[in-house]
C-alpha positions, -999 to +999 in steps of 0.1 A: -003+001-003+011+031-008+016+063+018-011+081-005-039+051+001-032+055+034-039+090+038-074+082+015-085+054+041-077+072+075-097+107+057-128+078+055-125+062+081-111+058+121-074+053+119-061+020+116-042+007+151-014-003+148+006-015+180+045-027+177+075-027+197+115-036+208+122-064+232+160-054+236+182-053+268+195-012+285+170+006+255+152+036+269+174+055+251+161+045+215+152+067+190+133+037+168+101+048+185+099+082+182+104+076+139+074+049+136+048+067+159+054+105+143+056+081+106+026+062+117+002+098+127+016+117+095+002+087+076-032+084+095-023+057+114-033+055+151+006+041+158+018+024+192+056+017+199+062+000+233+097-004+247+106-036+264+129-038+281+145-067+297+171-047+320+140-032+335+124-066+345+125-084+372+140-116+374+138-140+364+135-119+328+111-139+302+132-159+271+128-143+239+100-171+234+077-158+261+084-120+254+075-129+218+040-149+224+030-123+247+032-097+220+018-122+201-011-123+226-017-088+229-022-082+191+013-065+184+015-065+144+053-067+152+082-064+170+118-048+164+150-074+179+185-057+193+209-067+219+209-094+229+183-115+212+189-111+174+205-146+170+183-159+199+152-152+185+156-170+154+149-202+174+116-186+186+100-178+150+074-199+129+093-185+100+126-177+092+126-143+057+154-151+033+171-120+046+170-129+084+182-166+073+216-153+046+228-138+080+217-156+112+199-129+125+163-111+130+160-073+139+120-078+129+097-099+135+062-099+119+032-109+138+003-116+118-026-143+111-013-161+145+023-164+128+058-150+138+082-145+107+113-131+112+131-104+085+162-087+085+163-051+078+200-044+094+214-056+067+197-032+042+197-004+066+228-005+071+242-012+031+219+019+023+241+046+052+275+029+041+270+033+007+254+075+015+287+077+040+314+061+024+325+082-005+356+075-028+373+062+005+386+026-001+375-006+007+398-034-006+404-046+032+378-040+061+380-044+100+350-059+113+345-056+150+319-077+160+307-108+151+272-111+167+234-104+154+241-068+140+277-078+126+268-111+105+242-081+087+267-053+088+292-077+075+276-093+044+265-057+035+299-047+036+312-073+011+284-065-009+293-037-018+325-032-024+343-048+002+373-069-014+382-090+020+369-090+052+385-088+084+368-104+112+374-102+151+353-113+179+363-119+217+340-149+210+357-171+182+334-191+182+310-166+169+336-159+145+340-185+129+303-193+123+300-156+105+327-168+081+312-202+072+281-186+065+302-159+042+320-190+026+286-206+020+273-178+005+303-155-014+325-188-017+357-193+006+383-164+005+362-132+012+364-131+049+391-145+073+393-148+110+421-125+126+435-126+163+461-097+160+446-062+157+474-049+159+484-065+119+446-063+115+451-030+116+477-025+096+459-045+068+428-030+067+415+001+055+387+008+070+377-008+107+336-010+114+320-016+151+291-041+151+295-047+187+275-029+211+302-011+232+298+027+226+262+024+236+253+041+266+250+015+286+282+001+275+303+027+274+338+023+256+357+018+222+360-016+210+398-016+200+426+000+212+426+033+197+461+036+192+456+014+164+437+043+150+452+058+120+448+089+103+447+071+070+414+049+081+377+056+074+359+042+106+323+031+110+300+025+141+258+007+145+259+027+175+234+056+172+229+063+213+251+080+220+248+086+181+287+102+184+305+075+201+337+077+218+352+054+188+341+078+163+351+116+185+387+102+191+391+084+152+375+119+143+400+139+161+428+115+145+419+128+108+400+098+098+367+100+081+341+088+102+304+073+092+278+073+123+253+051+128+224+073+114+219+056+083+213+020+096+188+029+121+166+050+099+167+028+070+164-009+090+134+014+105+119+023+076+119-008+061+105-022+094+078-002+093+069-013+059+072-050+069+046-040+099+019-019+080+024-029+043+024+009+035+058+027+020+066+050+048+086+086+037+118+080+043+134+115+047+106+121+075+115+097+091+152+108+090+138+141+101+126+127+128+156+110+131+172+144+134+148+161+159+154+134+182+191+140+182+202+151+224+224+178+203+195+195+184+176+205+219+147+184+201 
């Protein structure tokens, strides 16, 4: 359904009610709800977006399967999924769409007709933000920090957008090996390598991408020793609260080109909104909402 059709429907009948949410830990600063709600209202929908923050729940915290079951019972049209549930949620749904199967994680679960279907809009979200932000900077070899749920989406997006060799590092070696195996299965061997020595990896890489949660408001710090980051590097971060992470700020202070997490945040939300509602949203309007919610903007 087009946005214009939604507006016409809204003018002739009571607003369609859409209830969705975000499941994750420590998500109080998320800007996703505001993007969804304001776009829903602009399209004439009665749009509700709940935060389901497991950090605020009394123990024992429900499993992701239980949280999804409750959302379905409560009439949700779907939920976004974030850290630390992006991989675990795949085993708690009825169906896994190709977008989630290819990267081994989900960030968007549609609840419809009594079924739960896992999708991944992180891939398309990061890819769009990366294409807009990278410019002419070299990308033959890139170091990816983090092989978890978001890291899988980012890895495939990088390799599909000009990166020749992806060096992958994670504090969990099993996660690294699983991601490389998935890349080998889809693209053939030789496109990704596990790395243990970050000094050697940084020396070989043109760019460094943080796909770990380090840098979030609840996990401050940097995902790498910043002494390894040189002015010749470009850096990218998927964290967007805060938008200017310590990793980005210190890299930019060294003269690095930086890509913040806003592109991924906005464009994953655009696609998720469409999956939840069947309506194509206005991406520019959602971006403007995101920008207004920046704490530095005074909004």
